[in-house]
C-alpha positions as CSV (number, residue, x, y, z in Angstrom):
1,M,-17.2,33.4,12.8
2,A,-13.8,34.8,13.4
3,S,-13.0,38.1,11.7
4,S,-9.8,38.5,9.7
5,A,-8.3,42.0,10.0
6,P,-6.2,43.4,7.1
7,P,-2.5,42.7,7.4
8,T,-1.7,46.0,9.2
9,S,0.2,46.5,12.5
10,Y,-2.2,47.8,15.2
11,Q,0.2,47.7,18.2
12,S,-0.3,51.4,19.0
13,D,-4.0,51.5,18.1
14,F,-6.6,53.3,20.1
15,P,-7.9,50.7,22.6
16,L,-11.5,49.5,22.4
17,Q,-13.6,47.5,24.9
18,P,-15.9,44.7,23.6
19,A,-18.9,47.0,24.6
20,D,-17.5,49.6,22.2
21,V,-17.3,47.1,19.3
22,K,-20.8,45.9,20.0
23,A,-22.2,49.5,20.1
24,V,-20.5,50.4,16.8
25,L,-21.9,47.3,15.1
26,E,-25.4,47.8,16.4
27,A,-25.4,51.4,15.2
28,L,-24.0,50.4,11.8
29,I,-26.7,47.7,11.3
30,S,-29.4,50.3,12.1
31,Q,-27.9,53.0,10.0
32,L,-27.7,50.8,6.9
33,D,-31.4,51.4,6.5
34,A,-30.3,54.7,4.8
35,Y,-28.2,52.9,2.2
36,T,-29.6,53.6,-1.3
37,F,-29.8,49.9,-2.2
38,P,-32.2,48.2,0.3
39,E,-31.6,44.6,-0.9
40,V,-27.8,45.0,-0.5
41,A,-28.3,46.7,2.9
42,E,-30.4,43.7,4.1
43,K,-27.7,41.3,3.0
44,I,-25.0,43.2,4.9
45,Q,-27.2,43.6,8.0
46,A,-27.8,39.9,8.1
47,D,-24.1,39.1,7.9
48,L,-23.2,41.6,10.6
49,E,-26.0,40.3,12.9
50,Q,-24.7,36.8,12.5
51,R,-21.2,37.9,13.4
52,L,-22.5,39.7,16.4
53,D,-24.5,36.6,17.6
54,T,-21.4,34.4,17.2
55,N,-19.0,36.8,18.8
56,G,-17.3,37.1,15.4
57,Y,-15.3,40.3,16.2
58,S,-13.9,39.2,19.5
59,D,-10.3,39.5,18.3
60,I,-10.7,43.2,17.5
61,N,-9.6,45.6,20.3
62,G,-8.4,48.7,18.4
63,G,-10.2,51.6,16.8
64,Q,-8.4,51.7,13.4
65,Q,-8.4,47.9,13.3
66,L,-12.2,47.9,13.6
67,A,-12.5,50.6,11.0
68,D,-10.3,48.7,8.5
69,T,-11.9,45.3,9.1
70,L,-15.5,46.6,8.8
71,T,-14.6,48.6,5.7
72,A,-13.2,45.5,4.1
73,H,-16.3,43.5,5.0
74,L,-18.7,46.3,3.9
75,Q,-17.0,46.7,0.5
76,T,-16.8,42.9,-0.1
77,L,-20.4,42.3,0.8
78,G,-21.8,45.4,-0.9
79,Q,-19.4,45.4,-3.9
80,D,-19.3,49.2,-3.3
81,L,-16.0,51.1,-2.7
82,N,-18.0,54.0,-1.3
83,L,-19.0,52.1,1.8
84,R,-16.4,53.0,4.4
85,L,-16.1,53.1,8.2
86,H,-13.9,55.9,9.6
87,F,-12.2,56.1,13.0
88,S,-11.4,59.3,14.9
89,P,-9.3,59.3,18.0
90,V,-10.9,62.6,18.8
91,P,-14.5,62.4,19.9
92,L,-16.8,63.3,17.1
93,P,-19.3,66.2,17.4
94,H,-23.1,65.7,17.2
95,L,-24.2,67.3,13.9
96,E,-27.3,66.9,11.9
97,A,-26.8,66.2,8.2
98,D,-28.5,69.4,7.1
99,T,-26.8,71.6,9.6
100,E,-25.3,74.7,8.0
101,P,-21.7,75.2,8.9
102,P,-21.0,78.4,10.8
103,P,-19.9,81.3,8.6
104,Q,-16.4,81.3,10.1
105,D,-16.0,77.6,9.1
106,L,-17.1,78.3,5.5
107,E,-14.6,81.2,5.4
108,R,-11.8,79.0,6.6
109,Q,-12.6,76.4,4.0
110,R,-12.7,79.1,1.3
111,Q,-9.3,80.5,2.4
112,A,-7.8,77.0,2.4
113,S,-9.2,76.3,-1.1
114,R,-7.9,79.7,-2.3
115,R,-4.4,78.8,-1.0
116,R,-4.5,75.7,-3.2
117,N,-5.8,77.8,-6.1
118,F,-9.0,75.8,-5.8
119,D,-7.0,72.7,-6.9
120,L,-6.5,74.2,-10.4
121,N,-2.9,73.1,-10.4
122,K,-1.7,73.9,-13.9
123,V,-2.9,75.7,-17.1
124,E,-0.6,75.6,-20.2
125,R,-0.4,76.0,-23.9
126,L,1.4,72.9,-25.1
127,A,3.4,72.6,-28.3
128,G,1.2,72.7,-31.4
129,N,-1.3,75.0,-29.7
130,I,-2.9,72.4,-27.4
131,G,-4.5,73.6,-24.2
132,Y,-3.9,71.8,-21.0
133,I,-5.7,72.1,-17.6
134,Q,-4.7,70.0,-14.7
135,L,-7.4,69.8,-12.0
136,F,-7.0,68.1,-8.7
137,S,-10.6,68.4,-7.5
138,F,-13.9,70.1,-8.4
139,E,-14.3,72.8,-5.8
140,P,-17.8,74.4,-5.5
141,P,-18.5,77.1,-8.2
142,E,-19.1,79.6,-5.4
143,F,-15.5,79.1,-4.5
144,A,-13.8,78.2,-7.7
145,G,-16.0,79.7,-10.5
146,D,-13.9,82.7,-11.2
147,T,-10.7,80.7,-11.3
148,L,-12.2,78.0,-13.6
149,A,-13.5,80.8,-15.9
150,A,-10.0,82.3,-15.9
151,A,-8.5,79.0,-16.9
152,M,-10.9,78.6,-19.7
153,A,-10.1,82.1,-20.9
154,L,-6.4,81.2,-21.0
155,V,-7.0,78.2,-23.3
156,A,-9.8,79.8,-25.3
157,H,-7.6,80.2,-28.5
158,T,-6.1,76.8,-28.5
159,D,-7.0,74.2,-31.2
160,A,-7.6,71.3,-28.9
161,L,-7.9,70.9,-25.1
162,I,-6.7,68.3,-22.6
163,F,-8.2,68.0,-19.1
164,D,-5.9,66.1,-16.8
165,L,-7.9,64.4,-14.1
166,R,-5.5,61.6,-13.3
167,H,-5.1,62.8,-9.7
168,N,-8.6,64.2,-9.2
169,Q,-10.6,62.8,-6.3
170,G,-13.9,64.5,-7.1
171,G,-15.9,67.2,-5.4
172,S,-18.9,69.3,-6.4
173,P,-21.4,68.1,-9.1
174,A,-22.3,71.7,-9.6
175,A,-18.6,72.4,-10.5
176,V,-18.8,69.5,-13.0
177,A,-21.9,71.1,-14.7
178,F,-20.2,74.5,-14.6
179,L,-17.1,73.2,-16.4
180,C,-19.0,71.0,-18.8
181,S,-21.1,74.0,-19.9
182,Y,-18.0,75.6,-21.5
183,L,-17.9,72.6,-23.9
184,F,-21.4,72.8,-25.3
185,P,-23.5,75.5,-27.0
186,A,-25.7,77.7,-24.8
187,H,-28.9,76.6,-26.5
188,P,-30.5,74.2,-26.2
189,P,-29.4,73.2,-22.7
190,L,-28.0,69.7,-22.4
191,H,-29.1,67.2,-19.8
192,L,-25.8,66.0,-18.2
193,N,-26.7,63.8,-15.2
194,D,-29.4,62.9,-12.6
195,L,-29.0,62.3,-8.9
196,Y,-31.8,60.2,-7.5
197,W,-32.4,60.2,-3.8
198,S,-34.3,57.0,-2.7
199,A,-35.2,58.2,0.8
200,T,-37.3,61.1,-0.6
201,D,-38.0,59.7,-4.1
202,E,-36.6,62.9,-5.5
203,T,-34.4,63.5,-8.6
204,H,-31.9,66.4,-9.0
205,Q,-31.2,67.1,-12.6
206,W,-27.9,68.7,-13.8
207,W,-28.0,70.6,-17.1
208,T,-25.5,72.8,-18.9
209,L,-25.9,76.5,-18.0
210,P,-27.3,79.1,-20.4
211,Y,-24.8,81.8,-19.4
212,M,-21.0,81.3,-18.9
213,P,-18.5,84.0,-18.2
214,G,-16.2,84.2,-21.1
215,Q,-16.0,82.3,-24.4
216,R,-17.2,78.7,-24.8
217,Y,-14.9,76.0,-26.1
218,L,-16.8,74.7,-29.1
219,G,-16.0,72.8,-32.3
220,R,-12.6,71.6,-31.2
221,P,-11.3,68.3,-29.9
222,V,-11.3,67.7,-26.1
223,F,-9.5,65.0,-24.2
224,V,-9.8,63.8,-20.6
225,L,-7.0,62.0,-18.9
226,T,-7.9,59.3,-16.3
227,S,-6.2,56.9,-13.9
228,P,-7.2,54.5,-11.2
229,A,-7.1,57.4,-8.8
230,T,-9.7,59.4,-10.7
231,F,-12.8,59.3,-8.6
232,S,-16.4,60.5,-8.0
233,A,-17.1,63.9,-9.6
234,A,-14.0,63.6,-11.7
235,E,-15.4,60.4,-13.1
236,E,-18.7,62.1,-13.7
237,F,-17.0,64.8,-15.8
238,A,-15.3,62.1,-17.9
239,Y,-18.5,60.0,-18.2
240,N,-20.7,63.0,-19.1
241,L,-18.4,64.1,-22.0
242,Q,-17.8,60.5,-23.2
243,S,-21.5,59.7,-23.2
244,Q,-22.2,62.9,-25.2
245,Q,-19.3,62.0,-27.6
246,R,-17.8,65.4,-26.7
247,A,-14.4,64.1,-25.5
248,T,-12.0,61.3,-25.9
249,V,-11.0,59.6,-22.6
250,V,-7.4,58.6,-22.5
251,G,-5.6,56.6,-19.8
252,E,-6.7,53.9,-17.4
253,T,-10.1,52.8,-16.0
254,T,-11.2,55.0,-13.1
255,R,-11.9,53.9,-9.6
256,G,-15.7,53.5,-10.0
257,G,-17.5,55.7,-7.4
258,A,-20.7,57.1,-8.9
259,N,-23.4,57.3,-6.2
260,P,-23.5,60.3,-3.8
261,G,-23.8,59.9,-0.1
262,R,-23.0,61.3,3.3
263,G,-21.5,60.4,6.6
264,F,-23.4,59.1,9.7
265,R,-22.1,59.3,13.2
266,L,-22.2,55.9,14.9
267,H,-20.2,56.4,18.1
268,D,-18.0,58.9,19.8
269,H,-15.1,57.7,17.6
270,F,-16.7,56.2,14.5
271,W,-18.7,57.3,11.5
272,V,-19.7,55.6,8.3
273,F,-19.9,57.0,4.8
274,M,-22.6,55.4,2.6
275,P,-24.3,56.2,-0.7
276,T,-27.8,57.6,-0.2
277,G,-28.5,58.3,-3.9
278,Q,-27.8,57.1,-7.4
279,A,-26.3,58.8,-10.4
280,I,-28.2,58.1,-13.6
281,N,-26.8,59.3,-16.9
282,P,-29.6,60.4,-19.3
283,V,-27.8,58.9,-22.3
284,T,-26.8,55.5,-21.0
285,G,-29.5,55.1,-18.3
286,K,-26.8,53.9,-15.9
287,N,-23.5,55.1,-14.3
288,W,-19.9,54.1,-13.8
289,D,-20.3,52.7,-10.2
290,G,-18.2,49.6,-9.7
291,T,-17.0,49.5,-13.3
292,G,-15.2,52.9,-13.5
293,V,-15.1,55.0,-16.6
294,I,-13.5,52.9,-19.3
295,P,-11.1,55.0,-21.5
296,D,-11.6,55.2,-25.3
297,V,-7.8,55.0,-25.6
298,K,-6.3,52.7,-23.0
299,V,-2.7,53.4,-22.0
300,P,-0.8,53.4,-18.8
301,T,-1.3,56.5,-16.7
302,E,2.2,57.7,-17.2
303,M,1.7,57.7,-21.0
304,A,-1.7,59.3,-21.1
305,L,-0.7,63.0,-21.6
306,D,1.8,62.3,-24.4
307,T,-0.7,60.0,-26.0
308,A,-3.5,62.5,-26.0
309,H,-1.1,65.3,-27.1
310,L,0.0,63.1,-30.1
311,I,-3.6,62.2,-31.0
312,A,-4.6,65.9,-30.9
313,L,-1.6,67.0,-33.1
314,N,-2.3,64.3,-35.7
315,H,-6.0,65.2,-35.7
316,L,-5.2,68.8,-36.5
317,L,-2.9,67.8,-39.3
318,E,-5.5,65.6,-40.8
319,A,-8.0,68.4,-40.5
320,G,-5.9,70.5,-42.8
321,A,-3.9,72.8,-40.6
322,E,-1.9,75.3,-42.8
323,G,0.8,77.9,-42.6
324,V,2.4,78.7,-39.2
325,A,0.0,76.3,-37.4
326,R,1.0,73.4,-39.6
327,R,4.7,74.1,-39.1
328,E,4.3,74.3,-35.4
329,I,2.5,71.0,-35.3
330,E,5.1,69.3,-37.5
331,E,7.9,70.6,-35.2
332,A,6.0,69.4,-32.1
333,L,5.2,65.9,-33.4
334,P,8.7,64.3,-33.2
335,L,9.2,65.9,-29.7
336,V,6.0,64.3,-28.3
337,E,6.8,61.0,-30.1
338,R,10.2,60.9,-28.5
339,S,8.8,61.7,-25.1
340,L,6.1,59.0,-25.5
341,H,8.8,56.5,-26.6
342,Q,10.9,57.3,-23.6
343,K,8.0,56.8,-21.1
344,R,7.3,53.5,-22.8
345,Q,10.9,52.4,-22.3
346,D,10.9,53.6,-18.7
347,L,7.8,51.5,-18.0
348,I,9.3,48.4,-19.6
349,A,12.4,48.9,-17.6
350,N,10.4,49.2,-14.4
351,L,8.6,46.0,-15.2
352,G,11.9,44.2,-15.6
353,G,12.1,44.3,-19.3
354,Q,8.7,42.7,-19.9
355,P,6.6,44.7,-22.4
């Protein structure tokens, strides 16, 4: 079977010999034993073995070309966007999965995260006393805990809260549990998510925390903004809150990567990421892998913030806001409506006038 590489130019690609391609494929076939879905792994292994036997990858002679082609095959056969082959022009080190990084590497990572403000990009009080937190990733609580707590302190006196995860690519499940804990009472603890590891038949449960620094955000509406770029731990945050009916998800369906995994070195220049566990939500008994988190209110990504803001303002009016609070909401409503209308018109214009 002849392989069909994605339509990308590989003229300056890292050169590979047929023996390199064969070595990568053989290592990949073997490593798929660690994939969390054994039946799917067997299907992929059989296909790759057949291609090897029939010299199916003979037209591939570049490193990135092989990585892209095999990634496409893996994701098509496994229906799993988490399966991905990576190429490195620099030789990869030999590291065991459970090897602790040197302290100096951890410190460099912490410093890089601190420079990005732990991907906490924006915290605001929007018109009408609506809190807004834009988060680009979920950094581990040992790095970002104080900063997340500070953000929650800044929105503690708002009447509704919007988490913007439209550009969030995921991160630490511990950070998800940490931030979720602000949105539920301290007692009783709430079961948020399970991670099941098939290789060891172990389950790691994630629950809300009994102690949180600062004030919890209780009894007020919460919204989560999503897009097709929202991924992994960011999807878990949205899914956790949606399944517990604690938040309204607004935007577009997320990318659909639920199951945790890790990388495996295959060759001096290639490694593969594959899920080695499964996320299991205690409410639904399943997860969002492949399907993505489906919003409660489906709108284009560009309109998600104004839509959530408008819903929040109308909710507060219907709840009986009075005095200064009501006047501020009434002043904010036409401004948000105009902004939403303008974004809708811009989208229509970009689509050539088609609604």
